[in-house]
C-alpha positions in Angstrom: -0.7 11.9 -99.3 0.9 14.1 -96.6 1.2 11.2 -94.2 2.8 9.0 -96.8 5.3 11.8 -97.6 6.1 12.3 -93.9 6.7 8.5 -93.6 9.1 8.4 -96.5 10.9 11.6 -95.4 11.7 9.8 -92.1 12.5 6.5 -93.8 14.9 8.1 -96.2 16.6 9.9 -93.2 16.9 6.6 -91.4 18.4 5.0 -94.5 20.9 7.8 -94.8 21.9 7.5 -91.2 22.4 3.8 -91.5 24.5 4.2 -94.7 26.6 6.9 -93.1 27.2 4.8 -90.0 28.3 1.9 -92.2 30.8 4.2 -94.1 32.1 5.6 -90.8 32.6 2.2 -89.3 34.6 1.2 -92.4 36.9 4.2 -91.9 38.3 3.6 -88.4 35.4 3.6 -86.0 35.8 0.0 -85.1 34.2 -1.9 -82.2 37.4 -1.5 -80.2 37.4 2.2 -80.8 33.8 2.5 -79.8 34.5 0.5 -76.7 37.4 2.8 -75.7 35.1 5.8 -76.3 32.4 4.3 -74.2 34.9 3.6 -71.5 36.2 7.2 -71.5 32.7 8.7 -71.5 31.5 6.4 -68.7 34.5 7.5 -66.6 33.8 11.1 -67.4 37.2 11.4 -69.2 35.4 12.6 -72.3 32.3 14.7 -72.8 30.2 13.0 -75.5 28.7 16.4 -76.5 32.2 17.7 -77.3 33.6 14.4 -78.5 30.9 13.5 -81.2 31.3 16.7 -83.2 35.1 16.3 -83.1 34.8 12.7 -84.3 32.5 13.7 -87.1 34.8 16.5 -88.2 37.8 14.1 -88.3 35.9 11.4 -90.2 34.6 13.9 -92.8 38.1 15.0 -93.6 39.0 11.4 -94.7 
């Protein structure tokens, strides 16, 4: 039973992550915005470890 519970705990977490990402994408995190972010991070203009929490905070305020 413990293995089954662990499986479903991880699966529910994955499902939540997928749903949250869908919601976020629907509120302004478009493919264009992600491309710009990727460009900035690749060029070291943005630190992803600082950027991601900032983006999450902005999106949670919507």
